C-alpha positions in Angstrom: 43.2 207.0 156.4 45.3 203.6 157.0 45.5 201.2 154.5 43.5 198.3 156.5 40.5 201.1 156.9 40.4 201.6 153.1 40.8 198.1 152.7 37.7 197.5 154.8 35.9 200.5 153.1 36.3 198.9 149.8 34.8 195.7 151.0 31.9 197.2 152.6 31.2 199.6 149.8 27.5 198.5 147.8 28.7 199.4 144.6 32.0 197.1 144.9 30.0 194.4 146.8 27.6 194.0 143.7 30.2 194.2 141.4 32.2 191.2 143.1 29.0 189.3 143.5 28.8 189.3 139.8 32.3 188.1 139.1 31.6 185.3 141.5 28.5 184.1 140.0 29.9 184.0 136.7 33.0 182.5 137.5 31.7 179.6 139.4 28.6 179.2 136.8 31.2 178.6 133.9 32.8 175.8 135.6 29.7 173.7 135.1 28.9 172.6 131.6 25.7 171.1 132.2 24.3 174.0 134.7 21.2 175.4 132.9 21.7 179.0 133.9 18.6 181.3 134.9 17.8 184.4 132.7 20.9 186.7 132.8 21.8 186.7 136.2 23.1 190.4 135.9 23.2 193.1 133.0 26.0 194.9 131.7 30.0 194.1 131.1 32.2 194.1 134.1 33.8 197.4 134.8 37.4 195.6 135.2 39.4 199.1 135.4 37.2 199.7 138.7 37.7 195.8 139.8 41.4 195.4 139.6 42.0 199.2 140.9 40.2 197.5 144.2 42.2 194.3 143.6 45.3 195.6 144.0 44.6 197.6 147.0 42.7 194.4 148.5 45.7 192.1 147.7 47.9 194.0 150.1 45.7 192.9 153.1 46.6 189.8 155.2 42.8 189.3 155.5 41.5 186.1 154.1 38.5 188.0 152.6 40.3 190.4 151.1 42.9 188.1 149.5 40.1 186.1 148.5 38.2 188.7 146.7 41.5 190.2 144.9 42.1 186.5 143.8 38.7 186.1 142.3 38.6 189.4 140.4 42.2 188.9 138.6 42.0 185.2 137.8 38.2 185.8 136.4 39.4 188.8 134.5 42.2 186.5 133.0 39.9 183.6 132.5 37.8 185.8 130.4 40.2 186.7 128.3 39.7 190.3 128.3 41.8 191.8 125.2 42.8 195.0 126.8 46.7 194.3 127.8 46.2 196.7 130.6 43.6 194.9 132.3 45.8 191.6 131.9 49.2 193.5 133.3 47.0 194.8 136.0 45.8 191.4 137.0 49.1 189.9 136.8 50.3 192.3 139.0 47.5 191.8 141.6 48.2 187.9 141.4 52.3 189.1 142.1 51.1 191.5 144.9 49.0 188.3 146.5 52.5 186.6 146.1 50.7 183.7 144.6 53.2 182.4 142.0 51.7 179.4 141.0 48.4 181.3 140.2 50.9 183.3 138.2 52.4 180.6 136.4 48.9 178.7 135.9 47.6 181.9 133.9 51.1 181.2 131.7 50.5 178.0 131.1 47.0 178.3 129.9 48.0 181.2 127.8 45.8 183.5 129.6 49.0 185.9 129.7 52.4 185.7 128.4 55.5 185.9 130.4 56.6 188.9 128.6 53.9 191.0 130.4 56.5 192.1 133.1 57.8 194.7 130.5 54.5 196.3 129.9 54.2 197.2 133.5 54.5 200.7 134.4 58.2 201.4 136.0 57.0 202.3 139.4 54.9 199.1 139.8 57.8 197.2 138.1 59.9 198.5 140.8 57.7 196.8 143.4 57.4 193.7 141.9 61.2 193.3 142.0 61.0 194.4 145.5 58.5 191.7 146.5 60.6 189.0 144.3 63.4 189.6 146.5 61.8 189.7 149.8 59.5 186.5 149.2 62.5 184.6 147.9 64.7 182.3 149.9 68.3 181.4 148.6 69.4 177.8 149.7 72.7 176.7 150.8 73.3 175.1 146.8 72.1 178.8 145.6 68.6 177.4 144.4 65.9 180.0 144.7 62.4 179.2 146.8 59.6 181.4 145.8 57.5 181.9 148.7 54.3 183.3 149.7 53.7 185.7 152.6 52.9 183.1 155.1 55.7 181.0 154.1 58.0 183.8 154.2 57.1 184.4 157.6 57.2 180.5 158.5 61.0 180.8 157.3 62.0 183.6 159.6 60.3 182.3 162.4 61.2 178.9 162.5 64.5 180.0 162.1 64.6 182.2 165.2 62.2 180.2 167.5 62.7 177.2 169.8 58.8 176.2 170.2 56.8 177.5 167.3 53.3 176.8 166.5 51.7 177.8 162.9 48.0 177.8 161.9 47.2 178.3 158.0 44.7 176.8 155.6 45.4 173.5 153.9 46.6 175.0 150.6 48.6 177.6 152.1 52.0 175.3 151.4 52.9 174.5 155.2 54.6 171.1 154.2 56.2 172.3 151.0 58.1 175.1 153.3 58.8 173.0 156.0 60.6 170.3 154.0 62.9 173.1 152.5 63.7 174.6 155.9 64.6 170.8 157.3 66.9 170.4 154.3 68.8 173.8 155.3 68.6 173.2 158.9 70.2 169.9 158.3 72.8 171.2 155.7 73.9 174.2 158.4 74.7 171.7 161.1 77.9 170.0 162.0 76.5 168.1 164.7 74.9 164.9 163.9 71.3 165.6 164.7 68.3 163.4 165.4 64.8 164.5 163.8 61.6 163.4 164.4 58.4 164.3 162.0 55.4 163.1 163.3 52.4 162.6 161.1 48.8 161.9 161.8 48.2 158.6 160.4 50.5 155.5 158.5 48.8 156.5 155.2 51.0 159.7 155.4 54.3 157.8 156.3 55.3 156.7 153.3 54.1 159.9 151.6 56.1 162.2 153.7 59.4 159.8 153.6 59.6 159.7 150.3 58.9 163.5 149.8 61.6 164.4 152.0 64.0 161.8 150.3 63.0 163.1 147.0 64.1 166.7 148.1 67.3 165.4 149.9 68.1 163.9 146.3 67.3 166.9 144.1 69.5 169.1 146.6 72.4 166.7 146.8 72.0 165.8 150.3 74.0 162.7 150.8 74.2 160.6 154.1 71.1 161.6 155.7 69.2 158.6 157.0 65.5 158.9 156.5 63.3 156.1 158.4 59.7 154.9 159.2 61.4 152.2 161.5 61.2 153.4 165.0 64.2 151.7 166.4 67.5 153.2 167.6 69.4 150.6 165.2 67.8 152.8 162.4 70.0 155.8 163.5 73.1 156.9 161.1 76.2 156.6 162.7 77.9 159.1 160.4 75.3 161.5 159.5 71.9 163.1 160.3 68.7 160.9 161.1 65.0 161.9 160.3 62.6 159.5 161.6 59.1 159.7 159.7 56.5 158.3 162.3 53.1 158.5 163.8 52.5 159.3 167.2 52.4 155.4 168.1 55.8 154.7 166.6 57.1 157.4 168.2 56.2 156.2 171.6 58.0 153.1 170.5 61.2 155.0 169.6 61.0 156.8 172.9 60.8 153.7 174.9 63.9 152.6 173.1 66.5 155.7 173.3 69.2 156.0 175.8 69.1 158.6 178.1 72.4 160.1 176.1 70.1 159.8 172.9 68.6 163.1 172.4 65.8 164.6 169.8 67.1 167.7 168.2 63.6 168.5 166.3 60.2 167.3 166.5 58.1 168.6 163.7 54.5 167.9 164.2 52.0 168.0 161.4 48.1 168.3 161.8 49.1 169.0 165.5 45.3 169.9 166.2 44.8 166.2 166.2 45.9 166.5 169.9 41.9 166.7 170.5 41.4 163.7 168.7 40.6 161.0 171.3 42.5 158.8 172.8 45.1 159.3 169.9 45.1 162.7 170.6 45.9 162.0 174.2 48.8 159.8 172.8 50.2 162.7 170.7 49.9 164.9 174.0 52.0 162.7 176.0 54.9 161.9 173.4 55.1 165.7 172.8 55.8 165.8 176.6 58.0 162.9 176.6 59.9 164.6 174.1 60.4 167.7 176.2 61.0 165.9 179.4 64.0 163.6 177.8 65.3 166.3 175.5 65.1 169.8 177.0 66.9 171.3 174.5 64.9 170.2 171.5 63.2 172.4 168.8 59.3 172.2 168.6 57.5 173.0 165.2 53.4 172.6 165.2 51.7 172.7 162.3 48.1 172.9 161.9 45.0 174.2 159.5 42.9 176.8 160.0 42.8 177.2 164.2 42.2 180.2 166.2 44.8 179.6 168.7 47.7 177.7 167.8 49.6 179.4 170.7 48.0 176.6 173.2 50.6 174.2 172.1 53.3 176.4 173.4 52.1 175.8 177.0 54.2 173.1 177.6 57.5 175.0 176.2 60.1 175.4 179.2 60.6 178.8 180.5 62.5 181.2 179.1 62.1 179.3 175.7 61.9 181.6 172.7 58.2 180.7 171.5 55.8 181.9 169.2 52.4 181.0 167.8 50.8 182.5 164.6 48.0 182.3 162.5 47.4 183.1 158.6 44.5 183.6 156.5 46.6 183.2 153.3 44.6 182.5 150.2 45.8 180.7 147.3 42.8 179.3 145.1 38.8 180.4 146.1 36.7 178.0 147.4 33.1 178.1 146.8 30.3 176.5 148.6 27.4 175.2 147.0 24.1 173.8 148.0 22.2 171.4 145.3 18.9 170.5 146.2 16.0 168.6 144.4 13.2 170.6 142.7 9.7 169.6 144.4 7.6 167.6 142.0 10.3 167.3 139.7 12.7 164.6 140.8 15.2 165.0 138.0 15.5 168.7 138.3 18.1 170.1 140.8 18.5 173.6 142.0 22.0 174.9 142.3 22.4 177.7 144.9 25.7 179.6 145.5 26.4 180.5 149.1 27.9 184.2 149.7 29.0 185.9 152.8 25.1 187.1 153.4 23.2 185.4 150.9 22.4 182.7 148.6 22.3 183.1 144.8 20.6 180.5 142.5 22.8 179.6 139.8 20.4 177.6 137.6 19.5 174.0 137.5 20.7 170.5 136.4 19.1 167.7 134.9 19.9 163.8 135.8 19.5 161.2 133.7 17.1 159.2 136.0 15.3 159.5 139.1 17.8 159.2 142.3 15.3 156.7 143.9 17.7 156.0 147.0 20.3 158.2 149.2 23.0 156.6 147.3 22.1 157.3 143.9 21.3 161.1 145.1 24.7 161.7 145.8 26.1 159.4 142.7 23.9 161.2 140.2 24.6 164.9 141.3 28.3 164.4 141.5 28.2 162.5 138.0 26.2 165.3 136.4 28.2 168.5 138.0 31.5 166.6 137.7 31.6 165.7 133.9 33.7 169.0 132.9 34.9 169.0 129.2 38.4 170.8 129.7 41.1 168.1 129.9 43.2 170.1 132.6 40.7 170.2 135.0 41.1 168.2 138.3 39.1 165.3 139.7 36.2 165.1 141.7 36.2 163.7 145.7 32.9 162.1 147.0 33.0 162.0 150.8 30.8 159.0 152.3 30.4 157.4 155.6 32.0 154.2 155.5 33.7 151.9 153.1 30.5 149.9 152.2 28.9 153.5 150.8 32.2 154.0 148.8 31.8 150.9 146.9 28.3 151.5 146.1 28.7 154.9 144.9 31.6 153.8 143.0 30.0 151.1 141.2 27.0 153.6 140.5 29.6 156.2 139.0 30.6 153.1 136.8 27.6 152.4 135.6 26.8 156.4 134.8 29.9 156.6 132.8 29.2 153.4 130.9 31.3 151.9 128.1 32.2 155.3 126.2 34.2 156.1 129.4 36.7 152.7 129.3 39.9 153.5 130.0 41.3 150.0 130.8 44.0 150.2 127.9 45.9 152.7 129.6 48.9 150.8 131.0 48.4 152.7 134.6 45.2 151.5 134.9 46.0 147.8 134.0 48.9 147.8 136.3 47.1 149.0 139.2 44.1 146.4 138.2 46.8 143.6 138.1 47.9 144.6 141.7 44.6 145.1 142.9 43.5 141.4 141.8 46.8 139.9 143.1 47.1 141.7 146.4 43.4 141.7 147.7 41.1 139.3 145.8 40.5 138.7 141.8 36.7 139.6 142.5 37.5 143.0 144.1 35.2 145.5 142.9 37.9 148.3 142.9 39.6 146.3 140.0 36.8 147.1 137.8 35.5 150.3 138.6 39.0 151.7 137.9 38.7 150.8 134.2 36.3 153.5 133.8 38.3 156.4 135.8 36.4 155.5 139.1 38.2 154.4 142.2 37.4 154.5 146.3 39.8 154.9 148.8 39.6 153.9 152.6 41.9 153.9 155.4 42.3 150.0 155.8 43.6 149.5 152.4 46.8 148.5 151.3 49.4 151.4 151.2 50.7 150.9 147.8 47.3 150.5 146.3 46.0 153.6 147.9 49.2 155.7 146.8 48.7 154.6 143.1 45.1 155.5 143.4 46.2 159.0 145.0 48.8 159.5 142.1 46.5 158.7 139.2 43.7 161.1 140.5 46.1 163.9 140.7 47.4 163.3 137.1 43.6 163.3 136.3 43.6 159.5 135.1 41.1 158.9 137.8 38.4 161.4 137.7 36.0 160.4 140.2 37.4 159.4 143.9 34.8 158.2 146.7 36.7 158.7 149.9 35.7 157.9 153.5 37.1 160.0 156.7 40.9 159.3 155.9 40.2 162.2 153.7 40.3 164.6 156.8 43.1 163.1 158.3 45.8 165.0 156.3 45.9 163.1 153.2 47.4 165.3 150.5 44.4 165.1 147.9 43.2 168.5 146.2 40.4 168.1 143.6 38.4 170.5 142.0 35.2 169.8 143.4 34.3 167.6 146.8 30.5 166.2 146.8 29.2 165.7 150.5 25.4 164.6 151.7 25.2 164.3 155.6 28.8 164.0 156.3 29.6 161.7 159.6 33.0 161.3 161.2 32.5 157.8 163.5 29.7 155.7 163.3 26.3 157.7 163.2 28.2 161.1 164.5 27.6 164.1 162.4 30.8 165.6 161.1 31.8 168.6 163.4 32.4 172.1 162.0 36.2 172.1 162.0 36.3 169.0 160.0 33.8 170.0 157.5 36.3 172.9 156.8 39.0 170.7 157.2 37.6 168.7 154.3 36.4 171.7 152.3 40.1 172.9 152.2 40.8 170.2 149.7 38.5 171.8 147.3 41.1 174.0 144.3 44.3 172.5 143.6 46.9 175.3 143.8 48.9 176.1 140.9 46.5 173.6 138.7 43.3 175.8 139.4 42.2 178.9 140.5 39.3 177.9 142.5 37.6 174.9 144.1 33.9 173.8 144.9 32.3 172.2 147.9 29.0 170.6 147.1 26.5 170.2 149.7 23.7 167.6 148.6 20.1 167.7 150.2 21.1 170.6 152.4 17.4 171.4 153.5 16.8 168.0 154.5 17.3 167.5 158.4 17.1 164.0 158.3 20.4 164.2 156.2 21.9 167.2 157.8 20.7 167.3 161.6 22.3 171.0 161.3 22.3 173.0 158.5 25.8 172.7 156.4 28.2 175.5 158.0 28.1 178.5 155.6 30.7 180.9 157.4 33.9 179.7 157.6 35.3 180.0 161.3 38.7 178.9 162.6 38.7 175.6 164.8 39.9 175.9 168.3 42.6 173.7 169.6 41.5 171.7 172.7 43.6 168.8 173.8 41.7 165.5 174.6 43.0 165.6 177.7 41.5 169.0 178.6 37.9 167.9 177.2 38.0 164.9 179.6 38.6 166.7 182.3 36.4 169.4 181.4 33.6 166.9 183.0 35.7 166.3 186.3 33.1 164.9 188.1 32.2 162.2 185.6 36.4 161.5 185.2 36.7 161.1 188.9 33.6 158.5 189.4 35.4 156.8 186.3 38.7 156.4 188.5 37.0 155.3 191.4 35.3 152.4 189.2 32.3 153.8 187.9 32.7 153.1 184.3 29.1 153.1 183.9 29.2 157.0 184.1 31.1 157.2 180.9 29.9 156.2 177.5 31.4 153.1 176.1 32.7 154.7 173.2 34.6 157.2 175.3 36.0 154.6 177.6 39.5 154.3 175.4 40.2 158.2 175.8 39.3 158.0 179.3 42.0 155.1 180.0 44.6 157.0 178.1 43.8 160.5 180.0 44.2 158.3 183.5 47.3 156.5 182.3 48.5 160.0 181.4 47.4 161.8 184.9 49.5 158.9 186.7 52.3 159.3 184.7 52.5 163.3 185.7 51.8 161.8 189.5 54.9 159.4 189.1 57.0 162.1 187.8 56.1 165.3 190.2 54.7 163.5 193.1 51.3 165.1 192.6 49.4 167.0 189.7 49.9 170.6 191.3 53.3 170.3 191.3 53.3 169.6 187.4 52.8 172.4 184.4 49.2 170.9 183.8 48.0 172.2 187.0 47.4 175.8 185.8 44.9 174.7 183.2 42.2 173.5 185.6 40.2 174.5 188.5 42.5 174.3 191.8 39.7 172.2 193.3 39.7 169.7 190.7 43.4 169.4 190.8 43.0 169.0 194.7 40.5 166.1 194.2 42.4 164.6 191.4 45.5 164.3 193.5 43.7 163.1 196.5 42.7 160.2 194.2 45.4 159.6 192.3 48.0 159.9 195.0 46.1 157.3 197.2 46.0 155.0 194.2 49.4 155.3 193.2 50.5 154.5 196.8 48.7 151.3 196.6 50.1 150.1 192.9 53.2 147.6 192.7 53.5 148.3 189.2 56.6 150.4 188.5 57.0 154.1 187.1 58.7 153.0 184.1 55.9 150.5 182.9 53.2 153.0 183.6 55.1 155.7 181.3 55.9 152.7 179.0 52.1 151.9 177.9 50.2 155.1 178.7 47.0 154.1 176.9 46.6 151.2 179.7 45.1 151.7 183.1 47.6 151.4 186.0 45.0 149.9 188.4 44.3 147.3 185.8 48.1 146.7 185.1 48.0 146.0 188.8 45.3 143.5 188.7 47.2 141.4 185.8 50.4 141.6 188.0 48.5 139.7 190.7 46.9 137.4 188.3 50.6 136.2 187.4 51.4 136.1 190.8 48.7 133.6 191.6 49.4 131.6 188.8 49.6 128.0 189.7 50.6 126.2 186.6 54.2 126.6 184.7 55.0 130.1 184.1 56.1 129.3 180.5 52.5 128.9 179.5 51.9 132.7 180.5 54.5 133.4 177.2 53.1 134.5 173.9 54.9 132.4 171.2 57.0 133.7 168.2 54.7 134.0 165.2 56.8 131.0 163.6 55.9 128.6 166.1 53.4 126.1 165.3 51.0 126.8 168.4 51.3 130.7 168.3 47.6 130.7 167.8 47.0 129.0 170.7 49.2 130.8 172.9 47.7 134.1 171.7 43.9 133.1 172.3 45.2 132.7 176.0 47.3 136.1 176.1 43.8 138.0 174.6 41.6 136.2 176.9 43.9 137.4 179.9 43.9 141.1 178.3 40.0 141.0 178.1 39.6 140.1 181.6 42.3 141.6 183.3 43.9 144.2 181.3 41.2 145.9 179.7 37.7 144.9 181.1 35.6 147.6 180.4 36.9 147.6 176.9 37.8 143.9 175.9 39.5 144.9 172.7 39.5 141.3 171.7 35.7 140.6 171.5 33.7 139.0 173.8 33.5 135.1 172.7 36.1 132.8 172.5 35.3 132.2 168.9 35.9 135.9 168.2 39.2 135.7 170.1 40.3 132.6 168.2 39.8 134.1 164.8 41.3 137.3 165.7 44.5 135.3 167.3 44.9 133.5 163.5 44.4 136.5 161.8 47.1 138.4 164.1 49.5 135.3 164.0 49.4 135.2 160.2 49.8 139.0 160.0 53.1 138.7 162.1 54.3 135.8 159.8 54.1 138.2 156.7 51.2 136.5 155.0 49.7 138.7 152.1 46.6 140.4 152.6 45.0 138.5 149.9 46.0 135.2 151.8 44.2 136.6 155.0 40.9 137.3 153.0 41.1 133.6 151.4 41.4 132.4 154.9 38.2 134.2 156.0 36.4 133.3 153.0 37.0 129.5 153.5 35.9 130.0 157.3 32.8 132.4 156.1 31.6 130.7 153.0 28.1 132.2 153.0 29.2 136.1 153.7 28.9 138.4 150.9 32.5 138.7 149.5 32.5 142.5 149.9 31.8 142.1 153.1 34.4 139.5 153.8 37.1 141.8 152.2 36.0 145.1 154.6 35.9 143.1 157.7 39.4 141.5 157.1 41.1 144.7 156.3 39.3 146.5 159.2 40.5 143.7 161.5 43.9 144.0 160.1 43.9 148.1 160.7 42.1 148.1 163.9 43.3 144.8 165.8 46.5 143.6 164.5 48.0 147.0 164.1 46.7 148.9 166.6 44.9 147.1 169.6 47.3 143.9 169.4 50.3 146.3 169.5 48.9 148.4 172.8 48.1 145.6 174.8 50.2 143.1 174.0 53.0 145.1 174.7 52.1 146.2 178.1 51.1 142.6 178.9 54.5 141.5 177.9 56.0 144.5 180.1 54.1 143.1 183.1 55.3 139.6 182.6 58.6 140.5 182.2 58.7 142.6 185.6 57.0 139.4 187.4 59.8 137.4 186.1 62.3 139.8 187.6 60.3 140.2 190.9 59.9 136.4 191.2 63.7 135.4 190.6 62.9 133.9 187.2 65.3 136.3 185.1 66.7 133.4 183.6 63.3 133.3 181.2 63.2 137.2 180.3 65.1 136.3 177.1 62.7 133.7 175.9 59.7 136.2 176.1 59.1 137.5 172.6 58.7 141.3 171.8 55.8 141.2 169.5 55.7 145.1 169.4 57.5 145.6 165.9 56.1 142.3 164.3 52.5 143.5 165.4 53.4 147.3 163.9 54.6 146.0 160.4 53.0 142.7 159.7 56.5 141.0 159.1 58.5 139.3 161.6 61.7 138.4 159.1 64.5 140.7 159.4 64.7 141.1 155.7 61.1 142.0 155.4 61.5 144.8 158.2 64.3 145.9 156.4 62.9 146.4 153.1 60.1 148.2 154.7 62.5 150.5 156.7 64.2 151.6 153.2 60.6 153.2 152.2 58.9 149.9 150.6 55.3 149.4 151.4 54.7 146.0 153.1 52.9 144.8 149.9 56.0 145.3 148.1 58.5 143.9 150.9 56.2 141.0 151.6 56.2 139.8 147.9 59.8 140.8 147.0 61.2 138.8 150.1 59.8 135.4 148.2 62.9 135.8 146.2 65.2 136.6 148.8 66.7 133.3 150.2 67.8 135.0 153.4 65.7 136.3 156.4 68.1 138.3 158.2 69.1 141.0 155.8 69.8 144.6 157.1 68.9 147.7 155.0 72.3 147.6 153.2 72.0 144.3 152.3 68.6 144.5 150.8 69.4 147.6 149.1 72.5 145.6 147.3 70.0 142.7 146.4 67.6 145.2 144.8 70.2 147.0 142.9 71.8 143.7 141.9 68.6 142.1 140.5 66.6 142.2 137.5 63.5 142.6 139.2 61.6 142.9 136.2 62.4 139.2 135.3 60.7 138.0 138.5 57.2 137.4 138.7 56.2 140.6 140.7 53.4 143.0 139.5 54.6 145.9 138.0 53.7 148.5 140.6 55.7 146.6 143.1 58.8 146.9 140.4 58.3 150.5 139.9 58.3 151.2 144.0 61.5 149.3 144.3 62.9 151.2 141.0 62.2 154.5 142.6 64.1 153.2 145.6 67.1 152.7 143.4 66.8 156.0 141.9 67.2 157.6 145.4 69.9 155.5 146.6 71.8 156.3 143.6 
């Protein structure tokens, strides 16, 4: 009988299945000291000899179900502190067969097994052990050894030999760790100077990945490699390799500035499944295709979590390319799905159920301290009761909520539940973070208070330095409860012991889809820190909370490009192209606009869609209809190809409308110009620019609000943002203008406007406006004015217009640190080298800077040295 058949027989044998269920129930229940267990869920002791014999067989499988069972048996036998040395040795061997070195080290660190157990293993098993150690170890160029699991070993081998590679594995499989190690070796072994771009899904991840890469390079003795987040060709290293860490928006800026001879040698796309995420997904598709076109010999690596069809991303690979797509089910931690619901007539008593493959098992009940009389209290009270774990080394708890206001409310409730007995304000990391929050955001911002009891909230619009410190303290178990919004499914690396969710949404009033739910669940369990993690669904039987029941069967998601999703309803898209925007939901218009720009780009480059590679993805009749409409429209356009390609998120038809407006403008042409942010009338000029964009460039979306009052308020905010004003100053200004609004709302809306308008909508549309105005100046014979037309794109993206501030950020400092530090630097034109020299020569501790700003700069010194 084949091994795979034998493994399947074991998994389906009733006797084994029942014993595994008993082990699972016991291992899960023991995590929660406040759980009042039912009468004995099973009787008798575990037959560890039988279970571990099965586990050593299951550990050889590549199937997630088999690996999960083997890991569960191994770690629970060790955690149960069985005295039989043979049982311990068998469990240790099982972990090694799973190539789960982090779990083995965790067992050693917790004293569950000693490191000399290798000597007690029978000789044949020791020989197998040594063979695995050799097979799953990688020797780096500096003779450092990296131990890998099966997935990581396969990824290393394939990324070495493939030109285009797309891989999928669970969140905790170790993709990023392996790719950074491989990237270092890739650069070490190349004499030619290389240009590498590492694409991350959000700005929040840029600094984290940049610092991880720099730390790895420093640790392994790499020198003269430029790692930058500033998408400018001036950042490229003339004497060594260059690595850009960028979002798709910043990569688009870089591509617009690359000269034809400047080729990208390697493109790594993390969270590549986000090619399906709305307008930003379309832009990701556009930049990938642009890199393939601009740099046909480039190497492409796509990484995504738990997807079923990673090979889909290889469709754009040139012919005769060495390419491969593969998926792995590597299990590194056990993940438990729990349903918690209130007991009828007993509002403080809540039932806890464990969802197994084919059934739910009631574990017992928990008692809340008070009646949870509101939805927020139901979530907060259950999370507090189940998250109170006595062990010091146990990880923290993530509570998922549907918006920033909910996050603040839940955090305040947890703060009250913990009480004064949980005060940790005396810890220096907490006092340093509180100081930074009060200075950078607002003295009365509630985050500065709740962290004093180990509680925090975290959402995407917060200043990066504050978010990073919250994440660091959470990973170090200083913060025990962290309330998060949808940033948690955007690739942020925040594993936790338990994740609590109640009716999760992704977007306003849109229930979270199954793919995002399991992506969120992937954060449950910290590899190398714990053997298991929990996803706790609250009120799962309430259909007002969960319109569909929470998913109980883990399924891999399908990668589907946003472009394909839009064009799957070809008739609606054709109506949109012909001007019937009412046929499309308003919230979908940005995605449709990006798709239109994307298709026009293909028509410009290839003459028709039928001549492009994407034609193979759609029915012939749809391609013919689209070609008929788009080619006719293209022939009437006066906007040149290069402007269409530089601005893929804007309809070329609306670009023509703006050009016609410029051509009929009967006042001085200079009045069309936006001003530099330091000019006194900059905000007045930006009001006019925003109004023209609303009317001509994006009439269906009106990105800058419908009223002149709103446009004026946004123009002031955007100008002050470009001037490098600290966030606290922007909030204070809004507080003056709206004295009757609640402070929390003022703070949240200020941060939202910065992120959504100043850093996304304004760069997108002002850049297009400027391109069209520049083209008008050329065609009307006014080229002498071009040098007076400011390019605000970079100022908007980074929130600074001084070269010194931009240079500090390009070194890896957050905007918060760069802005505060620049107040002490007399010159505003310093490049990176000069800024680094100033940091190294200055006693930063003697300046009036927050401690965390000084610490961030000190880390930069360490990297530089």
